C-alpha positions, 0 to 999 in steps of 0.5 A, spaced: 047 266 104 052 260 104 055 259 097 055 253 093 062 251 095 061 252 102 054 247 102 058 242 098 064 243 103 059 241 109 056 235 105 064 233 104 064 233 112 061 226 112 066 223 109 073 226 109 078 227 114 078 234 117 071 233 121 070 239 125 070 238 132 064 241 135 067 244 141 072 247 137 067 250 132 064 253 138 070 256 141 071 259 134 065 263 134 066 266 141 073 268 139 070 271 132 064 275 136 069 277 141 074 280 136 068 283 132 066 287 138 073 289 142 078 289 136 074 291 130 069 295 135 063 294 131 056 290 132 053 285 127 048 291 125 053 296 122 059 291 121 061 290 113 064 284 110 071 287 111 070 287 118 068 280 118 074 278 115 078 282 120 075 278 126 076 272 122 083 274 121 084 276 128 081 269 130 086 265 126 092 269 129 090 268 136 091 260 134 098 262 132 100 267 138 102 262 143 106 257 138 109 263 136 112 265 143 113 258 144 118 258 138 122 264 140 122 261 147 125 255 144 130 258 140 132 263 146 133 256 150 137 252 145 141 258 142 142 254 135 145 256 129 140 261 126 138 262 118 137 269 116 134 270 109 135 277 107 131 279 101 128 286 098 122 282 096 117 277 099 111 276 095 107 273 100 100 274 097 094 273 102 095 270 109 088 267 112 087 261 108 095 259 108 095 260 116 088 256 117 091 250 112 098 250 116 094 250 123 089 245 121 083 249 123 080 250 116 074 246 117 073 249 124 073 256 121 069 254 115 064 251 119 063 256 124 063 262 119 057 258 116 053 257 122 054 265 123 051 266 116 058 268 113 062 265 107 069 264 108 071 264 100 067 271 100 071 273 106 078 271 103 077 275 097 077 281 101 084 280 104 089 285 100 095 281 097 102 283 100 105 284 094 112 286 096 115 283 090 116 284 083 115 276 081 119 270 082 124 272 086 120 275 091 115 269 091 121 264 092 123 268 098 116 267 101 116 259 099 122 258 103 120 261 109 114 257 109 119 251 108 123 253 113 118 253 118 115 247 116 122 243 117 123 246 124 129 251 122 130 256 126 130 262 121 128 269 120 126 273 114 128 280 113 125 285 108 122 291 107 115 294 109 113 297 103 107 302 104 106 301 096 107 294 093 108 292 086 103 297 082 096 295 081 095 294 073 089 296 070 088 295 062 085 301 059 084 301 051 089 295 051 094 299 055 097 297 061 096 303 066 099 303 073 096 305 079 099 305 086 098 299 091 095 301 097 095 294 100 095 297 108 090 302 107 085 298 111 090 295 116 094 289 116 091 284 121 098 280 121 103 285 123 106 286 130 109 293 130 115 292 134 117 300 136 122 297 141 126 294 136 128 301 132 135 301 129 138 307 127 141 307 120 146 312 117 147 316 111 152 321 108 157 324 112 164 323 112 169 317 113 175 319 117 180 316 121 176 314 127 170 312 123 164 315 120 162 322 122 157 327 121 151 322 118 144 323 117 140 318 121 134 314 119 130 310 124 128 303 122 122 300 125 121 293 125 114 290 124 113 282 125 109 277 121 108 270 123 110 264 119 107 258 121 110 251 119 105 246 117 102 243 123 108 242 127 108 248 133 113 252 129 112 259 128 118 263 125 118 270 124 119 275 118 121 282 120 120 287 115 123 294 116 119 301 116 123 308 115 121 313 121 124 320 122 128 321 128 124 323 134 127 330 134 126 335 129 131 340 126 131 345 131 134 350 126 128 350 122 124 352 129 129 358 130 127 361 123 119 359 124 119 354 119 115 348 122 112 346 116 119 345 113 121 341 119 115 336 118 117 335 110 124 333 112 121 328 116 117 325 110 123 325 106 126 320 111 120 316 111 120 315 103 125 310 104 120 304 105 115 308 101 115 304 095 117 297 092 121 299 085 119 295 079 124 290 076 126 294 070 133 293 070 135 300 070 137 302 077 143 306 076 143 313 079 137 311 083 139 314 089 133 312 093 133 304 091 141 304 093 138 307 100 133 302 100 138 296 099 143 299 105 137 301 110 135 293 109 142 291 110 144 295 116 138 294 120 138 287 119 145 286 120 145 290 127 139 286 129 142 280 127 148 282 131 144 284 137 140 277 137 147 274 137 150 278 143 143 277 147 143 270 149 142 265 155 149 264 157 151 260 163 154 266 166 147 269 167 145 273 161 151 277 160 152 279 153 156 275 148 162 279 146 166 273 143 165 274 135 169 267 133 163 263 134 159 268 130 159 264 124 157 257 128 151 261 130 149 265 124 148 264 117 146 269 112 143 268 105 143 274 100 137 273 096 140 276 089 145 282 089 140 287 092 143 285 100 150 285 097 151 291 101 151 287 107 158 285 106 161 291 107 156 293 113 158 287 117 165 289 116 163 296 118 160 293 125 165 288 126 171 293 125 168 300 127 163 298 133 166 291 135 173 293 134 176 287 131 181 287 126 181 286 119 183 279 118 179 276 123 173 280 121 173 278 114 174 271 116 167 272 120 164 275 114 166 270 109 164 264 113 157 267 115 155 270 108 152 266 102 149 268 095 144 266 091 144 269 083 138 269 080 139 271 073 144 270 067 142 277 063 148 281 064 144 288 064 140 285 070 147 285 075 147 291 079 152 296 078 152 302 082 156 308 080 162 310 085 160 317 086 153 315 088 156 310 094 161 316 095 156 321 097 151 316 101 156 311 104 163 314 104 165 309 109 162 303 105 166 305 099 173 305 103 171 298 106 169 296 099 176 298 096 180 295 101 176 288 100 178 289 092 185 291 093 186 285 098 182 280 093 186 283 087 192 281 090 190 274 091 188 274 083 195 277 082 198 271 086 194 266 082 195 269 075 201 274 075 201 279 070 194 277 067 191 284 066 185 281 063 183 277 069 185 283 074 180 287 070 174 281 069 175 279 077 175 286 080 169 289 084 171 296 081 169 297 074 173 302 071 169 303 064 165 306 061 164 309 068 167 307 075 162 303 078 161 297 084 159 290 081 155 288 086 155 281 084 162 281 084 162 284 091 157 278 094 162 272 091 168 275 094 164 276 101 161 269 101 163 262 102 158 259 097 155 262 091 149 258 088 145 258 082 137 256 082 137 250 077 142 245 074 143 249 067 143 256 070 148 254 075 152 251 070 152 257 065 154 261 071 161 257 071 162 258 063 159 265 062 158 271 067 162 268 073 167 264 069 173 267 071 171 267 079 169 259 078 176 258 075 179 262 081 175 259 087 171 253 084 169 250 091 164 256 092 160 254 087 154 250 088 147 249 085 140 249 089 134 248 084 128 252 086 122 249 089 115 251 091 111 250 097 106 244 096 102 247 102 100 254 098 101 251 091 097 245 092 094 243 098 091 250 099 090 253 092 087 246 089 083 243 095 079 238 091 085 235 087 089 235 094 083 230 096 083 226 090 091 225 092 090 224 099 084 219 098 089 214 094 096 215 098 094 219 104 096 226 107 104 225 108 105 228 101 103 235 104 110 235 108 114 230 103 112 231 096 116 225 094 110 221 097 107 223 090 111 218 087 106 213 089 101 215 084 105 213 078 103 206 078 096 209 078 097 213 072 092 209 068 087 207 073 081 209 070 077 211 076 083 216 078 083 219 071 076 220 072 077 224 078 083 228 076 079 230 070 073 232 074 077 236 079 080 240 073 073 241 069 070 244 075 076 248 076 075 250 069 068 251 070 069 256 075 074 260 072 070 260 066 064 264 070 070 269 073 072 270 065 065 272 063 063 276 069 070 280 069 072 281 062 065 279 058 068 274 054 064 267 054 069 262 053 068 254 052 070 251 059 071 244 055 076 248 051 084 247 052 086 252 057 093 255 055 096 259 060 102 264 060 102 268 066 109 271 068 112 278 068 112 281 061 119 281 058 122 280 051 126 273 054 120 270 056 117 271 049 110 272 050 110 275 043 112 268 040 105 266 044 102 271 040 105 269 033 102 262 035 095 265 036 095 269 030 097 263 026 091 259 029 087 265 027 089 265 020 088 257 019 081 257 022 079 263 018 082 260 012 079 253 013 073 254 017 070 247 016 076 244 019 076 241 026 080 245 030 081 243 038 078 249 041 083 253 045 082 259 050 089 262 051 090 266 058 096 271 058 097 275 064 103 279 068 106 286 069 111 290 065 115 294 069 113 302 068 119 304 064 119 298 059 116 300 053 117 294 049 114 290 054 108 295 055 107 294 047 107 287 047 101 287 052 098 292 047 099 287 042 096 281 045 090 285 047 089 288 040 089 281 037 084 279 043 079 284 040 080 281 033 079 274 035 074 274 040 069 278 036 070 274 029 064 270 028 067 265 024 072 263 030 066 263 035 068 259 041 074 255 038 079 260 040 079 266 045 084 270 048 084 274 054 089 278 058 089 277 065 089 284 069 093 285 075 096 278 075 098 277 082 099 271 087 092 270 089 090 270 082 095 265 080 091 261 086 085 261 081 088 260 074 093 255 075 089 249 078 084 251 072 090 250 066 091 245 062 097 247 058 103 251 061 107 256 057 115 256 059 117 258 052 123 263 054 130 263 050 134 257 052 139 260 057 135 266 059 131 263 065 135 262 071 129 257 073 122 259 074 117 256 079 111 257 075 113 251 071 113 247 078 106 250 080 103 248 074 106 241 074 103 240 081 096 242 079 096 237 073 097 242 067 102 239 062 108 244 059 110 246 053 117 249 053 124 250 051 130 246 055 131 252 059 131 253 067 128 248 071 124 245 065 130 241 064 130 237 070 122 237 070 123 233 063 128 228 067 123 227 073 117 226 068 120 223 062 121 226 055 114 223 053 110 227 058 112 234 057 112 238 050 119 240 049 121 244 043 126 249 040 134 250 040 138 248 046 143 253 049 149 251 045 145 252 038 142 259 040 150 261 042 152 257 035 146 261 031 148 268 034 156 267 033 154 265 025 151 271 024 143 270 026 139 273 020 131 273 022 129 276 016 131 269 012 126 265 017 121 270 015 122 270 008 122 262 008 115 261 012 109 263 009 105 263 016 110 266 020 111 272 014 103 273 014 103 274 022 108 279 022 105 282 016 098 283 019 102 286 025 106 291 021 100 293 017 095 295 022 090 289 021 090 288 029 090 296 030 086 299 024 086 306 027 093 306 028 096 302 023 104 304 025 102 302 032 107 296 032 112 297 027 117 298 033 116 290 035 116 288 027 122 292 026 126 289 031 123 282 030 126 282 023 133 286 024 135 284 031 130 278 034 135 278 040 131 272 043 130 268 037 123 268 036 123 267 029 128 261 029 124 257 034 117 259 031 117 253 026 118 248 032 114 252 037 108 251 032 109 244 030 109 242 038 103 246 039 100 242 033 102 236 037 099 238 044 092 239 040 093 232 037 094 229 044 089 233 048 084 230 043 086 223 046 083 224 053 086 218 056 093 219 054 092 226 056 090 225 063 095 219 064 100 224 062 097 229 068 098 224 073 105 223 071 106 230 072 103 230 079 107 224 081 114 226 079 113 233 082 117 231 088 124 234 087 121 241 086 118 242 093 121 248 096 122 243 102 127 239 098 131 246 096 131 248 103 134 241 106 139 242 101 141 249 103 141 247 110 146 241 109 151 244 104 151 251 105 148 253 112 150 247 116 143 248 120 139 243 124 132 243 126 129 245 132 123 241 135 118 246 138 114 242 143 106 242 143 102 247 148 101 243 155 094 240 155 089 245 159 087 241 165 
């Protein structure tokens, strides 16, 4: 039975732009049936919903394949400079709808499925999220690949094909439970195994005068994923590496009859790509994680060098052996410090394998690499123990020591006798234990270093990388993050996309600055009503989901107040929780007073070993349990923790949200991209002057965003003066009552001391200044509520948010990278010749 959405979609075919062509619909149906029979090997009588999904996915993939092949052929023919984006994480999410949107075939697919008695929306729910990342860093990488393909940039993403992605979060009795994410258990219709591109990666052994000897080998096998640009014939490649044991067994085991041990040892090698590490910032000593990072770097660098050497030369296809032009053909971007081992790995390849001298190799290396920093938190910067690297990668430790020695000679020349500078600029840290600072290695080995928002890039120069900036200021740049408008507006909010396109055309999908044409219409009553109706429809649909999944009946007319992101103390979900408790107390104390109804939605995963974050999740659920079951409160306030937040869940909740919570302590969030997604979908932001919030305010105007709290300078000043959080607690009765309720067991009556650790930390340390910002936060939330009651004003602000989101397109970010760092130009891929 076709769903209500499908029926409404069919009705719209009469009036909207994407009218399905009859012959295309017929072709889709034929292709679908062919794949059901010959790929899935089922017929309609025994096929399951998943079989129908797989047949649909393969039908869509067929439309990608010829473009994909032509794209690679064009790159081979032109031999352009290519971009290689190396990232330990790519949080891709689902691919079906994104591919259909970018190919421009969603109308034909949906119509064909409808005629076959199937519902596209139901089928897409069967696709597993490719959860190959922890959060923002991995999702940014995925947005960047989409933009590079849409802009026609010759680019490749290199990552890991984790067998288990970011864990599946379950909430049991209010606690987070981690379950394995077996995203590949039903197969993956998008990946193409490439056993012909299997590469040996070496570990252990000894670094000797004539090279790296006695190593253990693990094979890296490539799996390719298509990355389609938006309706432009370009399909780039994301290549993910999977660890495979070498073909040969250790024969010594067979001589002793221990066949089982030989098999088990093969499994040990393959563990390298088994699981994605959670983002818990405690990587020291985790041998497997270091192996993963090197495995990615080595396989990717060897593959890049292979592709560089095998080009369409005028000499009839002879390998290119001259590496002088390597930086003119190759740009490598290190997405954070995880791939920083790429620097010594490229040096090893050039010196040991290609027999180049040190100086020539180093010049090639520094002209090739660029490094993006994603954090200001010192504890989040990777540092690896020297003894661990010595054991696993002895040759690379030699190279790192040589890089550091030459680097420190430059420091000494610039600042003779300045031992503090030598210590702070060294790649090798001597205290408390001897470690390699991977951020320092990345900076020294790159020609460009960038932060991901203006405030973040500025703070890098004045805080954690201050001495590096003073030594090599020309390296430091800013590249404010962005999001792809294809997934985060065109695909996830098609009704809003239609409203926009009806007013200003469809050019905005590839040029988000086009949305500025909406600014003169911000007070247009018809547009405001259309935007309101879309938002309300999205809220109605999400309310039904909340009722079905969580058993909570929310008021769909209430303000949907949303904070979805990784659970971390600096992101201050706990401050949000204090506001919920304050609202609850006010409603209890004055039940007859009119309050703006509010549905608070909080979602995100805590790293399994991050006990404070997991306790915050428990507190949110405990507060929700009390609030949601209080008859005095009714539907004026509901609190729901969204279980297992992921990309596909974000695509549902963001279009339904009214208010976006971006409330990190000023100076802690590098950029954020969730804030941009909410902005594009017409949610208003309450936030601090942190990350990209600062630039969002510049774009939309101070009157269209709710800014509160201390600035970076004020936070630093407060901490220097001796911050005493208890003073704020004693001075504010509402704050005191909320904390006392948490501490006394009001929200955990069966275990009154459950949250003592949280309250004790708030009153004694409060590292992220929640109590200092509480007053301003509550006052601004009151302002939000008052504004929400003025629907016309609120809608006008929503439209102004949408109209000014242009700067935050990842297309703009990638254009800046191409111009300022990579020096890469687009390559147009011709359309397929028309069939005669």
